[in-house]
C-alpha positions in Angstrom: -38.4 -9.3 -37.4 -37.2 -8.8 -40.8 -37.4 -12.0 -42.6 -36.7 -12.9 -46.3 -37.9 -16.1 -47.8 -35.1 -18.0 -49.3 -35.7 -21.4 -50.9 -38.7 -22.1 -48.7 -37.5 -21.1 -45.3 -37.3 -17.9 -43.5 -33.8 -16.3 -43.1 -32.9 -13.8 -40.2 -31.3 -10.4 -41.4 -30.4 -8.9 -38.1 -30.8 -8.6 -34.4 -30.2 -10.9 -31.4 -32.5 -13.7 -30.2 -33.4 -13.8 -26.4 -31.1 -16.8 -25.9 -28.0 -14.7 -27.2 -29.0 -11.6 -25.1 -29.2 -13.7 -21.9 -26.0 -15.4 -22.6 -24.2 -12.0 -23.2 -25.6 -10.7 -19.9 -24.5 -13.8 -17.9 -21.1 -13.5 -19.4 -21.0 -9.7 -18.5 -22.2 -10.5 -14.9 -19.4 -13.1 -14.4 -16.6 -10.7 -15.7 -18.2 -7.9 -13.4 -18.0 -10.1 -10.3 -14.5 -11.2 -11.1 -13.2 -7.5 -11.6 -15.1 -6.1 -8.5 -12.3 -6.8 -5.8 -9.6 -5.4 -8.1 -11.6 -2.1 -8.7 -12.6 -1.8 -5.1 -9.0 -2.2 -4.0 -7.9 0.3 -6.6 -10.5 2.9 -5.5 -9.4 2.4 -1.7 -5.8 2.8 -2.8 -6.7 6.1 -4.8 -8.8 7.5 -1.8 -6.0 6.8 0.7 -3.4 8.4 -1.5 -5.5 11.5 -2.1 -6.2 11.9 1.6 -2.5 11.4 2.5 -1.4 14.1 -0.3 -4.1 16.5 1.2 -2.9 15.9 4.7 0.9 16.5 3.5 -0.2 19.7 1.9 -2.0 20.9 5.0 1.1 20.2 7.1 3.2 22.1 4.6 0.7 25.0 4.6 0.6 25.0 8.4 4.5 25.1 8.6 4.7 27.9 5.9 2.0 30.0 7.6 3.6 29.7 10.9 7.0 30.8 9.4 5.7 33.6 7.2 3.1 35.2 9.7 5.3 34.3 12.8 2.2 32.8 14.6 1.4 29.5 16.1 -0.6 27.2 13.7 -2.6 24.2 14.9 -3.8 21.2 12.8 -6.8 19.8 14.7 -10.0 17.7 14.1 -13.1 19.3 12.8 -15.3 21.0 15.4 -17.4 18.4 17.3 -15.0 15.6 16.2 -12.4 13.7 18.3 -10.4 12.2 15.5 -8.9 13.4 12.2 -10.8 10.7 10.2 -13.7 13.0 9.0 -11.5 15.8 8.3 -9.2 18.5 9.9 -8.7 22.2 9.9 -5.8 24.5 10.4 -6.4 27.4 12.9 -4.3 30.2 14.4 -5.0 32.6 17.2 -7.2 35.5 16.4 -7.2 39.1 17.5 -8.7 38.7 20.8 -8.2 36.1 23.6 -9.9 32.8 22.9 -10.6 33.7 19.3 -9.5 31.3 16.5 -9.1 32.1 12.9 -9.7 29.1 10.6 -7.0 29.0 7.8 -8.1 25.9 6.0 -10.7 23.1 6.4 -10.2 19.7 4.7 -12.9 17.1 4.5 -11.9 14.1 2.6 -15.4 12.7 2.3 -14.3 9.1 2.4 -16.5 7.2 4.8 -14.1 4.3 5.2 -11.1 6.6 5.8 -9.3 6.3 9.2 -6.6 8.7 10.3 -4.4 7.8 13.3 -1.9 10.2 14.7 1.1 8.8 16.5 3.3 11.5 18.2 6.5 11.5 20.3 4.2 13.1 22.9 1.0 11.7 24.0 -1.9 13.9 23.6 -4.9 14.6 21.5 -5.2 14.6 17.8 -3.5 18.1 17.5 -0.4 19.1 16.1 1.2 22.6 16.6 3.8 24.6 14.5 5.5 27.3 16.3 6.5 30.6 14.6 10.0 29.1 13.9 8.2 26.4 11.7 9.0 23.5 14.0 6.4 21.2 15.5 6.8 21.3 19.3 5.2 19.7 22.2 3.6 21.4 25.1 6.7 20.6 27.2 8.8 22.5 24.7 10.7 19.7 22.9 10.7 18.9 19.2 7.8 16.7 18.1 7.7 14.1 15.3 4.5 12.6 14.2 3.2 9.7 11.9 -0.2 9.8 10.5 -1.4 6.5 9.3 -4.3 6.7 6.8 -6.3 3.5 5.9 -9.3 2.5 3.9 -10.3 -1.2 3.3 -6.9 -2.6 3.8 -5.0 0.0 2.0 -2.6 2.1 4.0 -0.4 5.2 3.5 1.8 7.1 6.1 2.5 10.8 6.4 5.6 11.4 8.5 6.5 14.6 10.0 10.0 15.0 11.3 11.0 16.9 14.3 12.5 19.7 12.1 9.5 19.9 9.8 10.3 17.5 7.1 7.3 15.8 5.6 7.6 12.4 3.9 5.0 10.1 2.4 5.4 6.4 2.3 3.5 3.1 1.8 3.8 0.3 4.4 4.9 -3.0 2.9 6.1 -1.3 -0.4 8.7 1.2 0.9 11.6 -0.4 2.8 11.8 2.2 5.6 8.1 2.5 6.0 6.9 -0.1 8.6 3.3 -0.8 9.5 2.4 0.9 12.7 1.1 -0.9 15.6 -2.3 0.2 17.0 -0.9 1.1 20.3 0.5 4.6 21.1 4.2 5.1 21.7 
């Protein structure tokens, strides 16, 4: 500690005392604890938005590939998974029977992300685009779908119209985007 003597008593020239340092750390801790919920919500919102954008781009790629190559393209869960939450892939038929060609694989990498697919036709977490660019059911009718993505209370929806139109919306913020029930249609 640098001190200079001035009129018989020591005078401090710089630095912090232990009490000042501890008080500063306590104040920093209080501000951090107060800001955590805000930043946690902001991070969850950003992760859901990014995953919804990636899903919308995957649907657009599936439709464009089906149209341009004149093949059926399927959006399905990753191998060994039953839901789309850990990720999804786009596949199309290969050269031989039973062979599949993987066009794209998306793994959002967000542990809290949940992806629920609600379709006009009950079925697995699979969506098919025919060579004409429409999403169709196994029975031959047009198929609309709503993907609801969520993480820590934040939600975003990717809606696919029967004719292939893709729309993103946020429940509670967008007037025509209602929160989905957990029950299938």
